[in-house]
N, C-alpha and C positions, 0 to 999 in steps of 0.2 A: 504494500500500500504506500503510495507516494506521500511524503511529508508535506504538510501545509501549515502556513502561518495564520490561517484564517481564525478569527476570534468568534466563538459561538455567540449567537444572538443574545442569549440570556446574560452572558458575561459582559457583552458590549453595552446592554441596557443598564447593568449595574454600574459600569464605569461612567456612563453618561449621567446616571442619577447622582453619583458621588460628585462628579464635576459640577453639576448644577447646584448642589447643596453647598459647595465650597467656593463658588464664584457668583458674581452678580448675574441677574437675569439678562442684562444687556450684553455681558461677555458671552453668555451661553448662546444668545441669539446671533451674535456676531460669528460664532463658530458653528452655527446651524445645528445646535444640540437641542434636544427636546427631552421631556420628562413625562412619565406616566403618573407621577405623584403630584397631584394638583395642590396639595398642602404646601409644597415647597415654593409655590408661586405667591405665597402670602407676603414675601419680602418686597413685592412690587410696590405696595402702598406704605410699607414701613420705612422709617428713617434708617440709614446705614447702621449696622450693628457690629458686634464682634466677629460675625461670620465674614465680614469684609476686611478682617484683620486690622480693625481700628483700635487704637488704645482706649482704655476705659474712659479717659477724660473727654474723648470726642464722641462717645456713644450717648444718644438721647433715647429715653424711654418713649414708646409710641404715644403715650398719654401725657407727656410732659407739657407744661404750659408753653414752652418755646415752640414746640411742634404744633400744638393746637392754635396758638395765636397767629402763626404765620400762614395757616390755612385761611384765615379771614380775608386779608387783602388778595391772596391768590384766587379765592373764589370770586370775589368782586370783579377782579380784572379778567378772569376767565369768562364770566357771563358777559361783560362788556365786549370782549373780543368776539364771542359768538354772535351776539346781537349785531355788532358792527359789521362783521364779515357778511352775515346773512343779508343785512340791509344793503350793503355795497353791491353784492352780486345778484340782487333780486331786481331784474329789469326785463323788459319785453324783448323777446328774441334770444334769450339766454340759451346756451347749449346744454347746460346741466343744472340739476336742481340745486338751489342755493345752499342747503345744509351740507352738501358734500364738501364744500370748501372748508367749512369749520371743522368737519371731521378729519379731513386730510391734514390741515395745518396742526390741529391738536395732536394727532398721532405722530406727525413728523417731530414735533418738539418732545413728545413722550419717548420716542425711540432714542433721540439724542441724549435726553436726561438719563435714561436707563443705562446707556453705554458709559456715561460719565458719572455714574453713581459713586465710584471710589474717590475721584478727586473732589467731587462736591461734598462727600462725607468727610473727607479730610479737612475741608475748609469749615463747613457749617452744616451739620446733618439735617436740621429742619428745613433748609433750603431745598433739599431733594424732594421731601414730601410736599412742600409747597408747589414745586414745579409740576410734579407728576399727579398726585392726588388732588391738589388744589387747582392749579391753573388748567392743566390738560384735561383733568376729569370734569371741570366745569365748562370748558370750551366745547367739548364733545358731549353729545347727548344720545343715549340709547332710546329714551322715550320719544323724543322728537323724531327720530328715525322711524320708529314703529308707527307713529301717527302719520308720517308721510306715506309709508307703505299702505296703510289702511285707507287713507284718502284716495290713493290710486285705485285700490280694489273697487271702491264704491263710487268712483268718479265724482268725488266731492265737488270738483269745479264745474260739473255739468258740461263737460266738453262733448263735442259731436263725434262720438266714436262708439264702437260696439264693445261687447264684454271681453272679446279676445284682446283688444288693445288695452283694456283696463288691466288684464292679467299681465300683459307684456310690460306695462308701465310699472306695476308693482314689483315684478321680478327685476326690472332694471334697477330700481332703487335698492333692492336687496343685494344683488350681486355687484353693482358698481360701488356701493358703499363699502362692502366687504373688501373688494379689490383695492379701492383707493386707500382705505384705512390700513390694511395689511402692508401694501406697498409703501405707504408713507412711513409707517413704523420701521420697516426694514431699511428704508433710505435714511431715516433718522439715526438708526444704529450705525449705518455706514459712515454718516457724517461724524458721529461721535468717535468712531474708530480712527478716522483721519486726523481729527484735531486733538485727540487725547495726548499724543506724545508732545504736543507743543504747549500744553497747559502747565503753567508754572505751579509749584507747590506754594500755596498761599498760607499765610499765617492765620490761624483762627481768630475771630474777633474777640476782643477783651470782654470781661464780664459787663463792663459799663455799656459797651456797644450792643452786646446781646440783650441786655435788659431794655435798652432804648429801642431796639428793633421790635421786641415784644410789645412795648407800650404803643409804639407807632402803628403796629399791625392792628391792635385792638381799636385805637382811635380811628383808623382808616375805615374799619367796618362800621363803627357807630356813627361815622359821618354820613352813612347812607340814610339815617333817620331824618336829620334835617334836610337832606337833599330831597327826600320824598315829600315832606310836608311844606318846605319853603319854596321849592321850584315850581314851575308852572304845572298845573294838573295834567296838561297834555303830555307831559313827559312820563307820567306814572305808568301807563300801560306800555310805553315804549321801552323804558329801562329802569326807572327809579324803584318801581315796585319789585322788579326782579332782583335788584341789588339787595333789598331787605331780606329776601328769603334765600340768597345764594349760600351763605355760610351754613345755615341749618341743614340745607340739603347735602352739602359736602360733608358736614360732620356726621350726619346719619349714615352716609355711604362708608365713610372711614371707619366708624364704629362697627358696622356690619362686617366690613372686611377684616378688621383686627380680631373680632370675636369668632367669626365663622370660617374664614378661608383656611386657617391652619388645621381645622378639625377633620376635613374630609379629603380623601385622596382621589375621589372620582372626578370632581370638578370644583372650581372656586365657588362655593355655595354663597359666600358673602356677597360677591359681585353679582351673582345670579339673583339673589334676593333683592338687592338694591335696584337692579334694573327692572325686575318684575314689579316690585312695589311702586317704583316711580312711574312706570308705564300705566299701571292701574290708576294711580292718582291723577296722572295727566288726562286720561280718558274721562275721569269724573269731573275734572275742571272744565273740560269742553262740554260735557253734558250740562253742567250748571250754567255755563255761559250761553247755552242754547235754549234755556227755559223761556217759554213764551211770555210769562209774567214779567213785567218790567222791574228791573232792579236799579240801584243807584249807580252812578258813574264810578264812585269810589269802590263799590263792590266788584264791578267789572274789572277795574284796574288791579284789585287785589287778586282776583282769580287769574288774570293774565300774569301777574307777578309770581303766583304759585306755580303756574305752568312753566314759565320761562326760568324762574329762579330756583324754587325748591325742587320741582320735578326734573328740571334740566340739569341741576347739579347732583341730584340723587342718582341719576342714571349716567352712565359713561360708556363711550365707545373706545377711548384710548386704552384704559385698563383692560377692557374686554378683548381688544385686538392683541395686546401684549400676552394675555393669557392664552388666547387661541394659538398664537404663534409658538408659544413655548411648550404646549402639550403635544403628545404623540398624535399621530394621524387619526387613530380611532377615537380617542377622547376629544380631539380637536373638532371633528365633525359632530360628535354627540353633543358637546357643549354648545357649539354655535347653532346647531339645528334646534335644540331644545329651547335655547334662549329666544330665538326668533319666533318659534312656534308658540311658545307661551305668551310672548308679547302680542302677537296677532290674535290669539285666543282671548286675551284680556280686552283688547280693543273691540273684538266682535261682541263679547258678552256685555260690556259696559257702554260703549259708544254706539254700537250697531243699532240696537232698538230705538234709541233716540233719533238717530239719523233717518231711519226708515219710517219713523212716525212723522217726520217732517218738521221736527222741532229744532234741530241743530243748525241747519244751513239756511232755512227759509224764514223762520220766525224767531230767530235768536235775538235776545234782548241786549246783548253785548256786541255792539258794532263800533269799530274804531275807524276813524277817518285818517 
């Protein structure tokens, strides 16, 4: 029998598992390594830890005030980026649906941050969580994606086309968003790999600077309250209401990830729960906005703020794309298919009856100019 140096599949899987556990997710993605243990992906949302070979002085607990505080401005700026990008690319004759741009940009930044987790952690660990969980997680939205797909199935815009074109339009939004998100994440990892050797070793901020960053982060978020009440009411449904609910949505997703993702090896249950819960709440917000009974302008603005802010930040495509990319092929397909199927089922059960009853699109009391 000829001698071979081939490594058995089970041994190779074990080696990949160990490699993924002892290196950052970004490094594993750069080397095209995957894992069957979904619990190992919990580090995507966590600040750098001792697993990244950081000294104890640079390690931050996931629930430390510095980490939670920096999520506040990151969530606010993530929502602003999403709303701004969608408004910028929403024009007549566009070639692609507007939300795809926000998803792609958010995943691009996510991939870069994942690859640069080690140098970011060496400088200031909470900054990593702010970039990935805070900014990228808030700029991308799984719930908004599911709503876009469902609106295509039911031809919410009342376009002159048959049911087959409705199906094609919905499938386009499914597969193009997946392709754009995964490709952007991979490109971001590639960019991080290229620039990593040129990033200097920065000295960590002093305690006074760290405390100042924490205080400024908290003040930045609380500034959204006077912005809501003091600025023109016409801005409330456009942005200021969403800013109020941005951090609570991010915090809910972060807590679900911290508590649930490390517990199960099948798939990231925390991210799945956050995306499913946010999608259900988003559908409920649209149902309430479509009630025929008139409601106040302020109530409509709050509902829109909950949809764009809380639900938009509670659900994420950037973390979802990173998890899908890092899982083995079988679990990758299972996790992605189940997430999308559950999202569409929730839209069907909650939003579908209201639409077909004629209350959402034709007699809705919340109409913004």
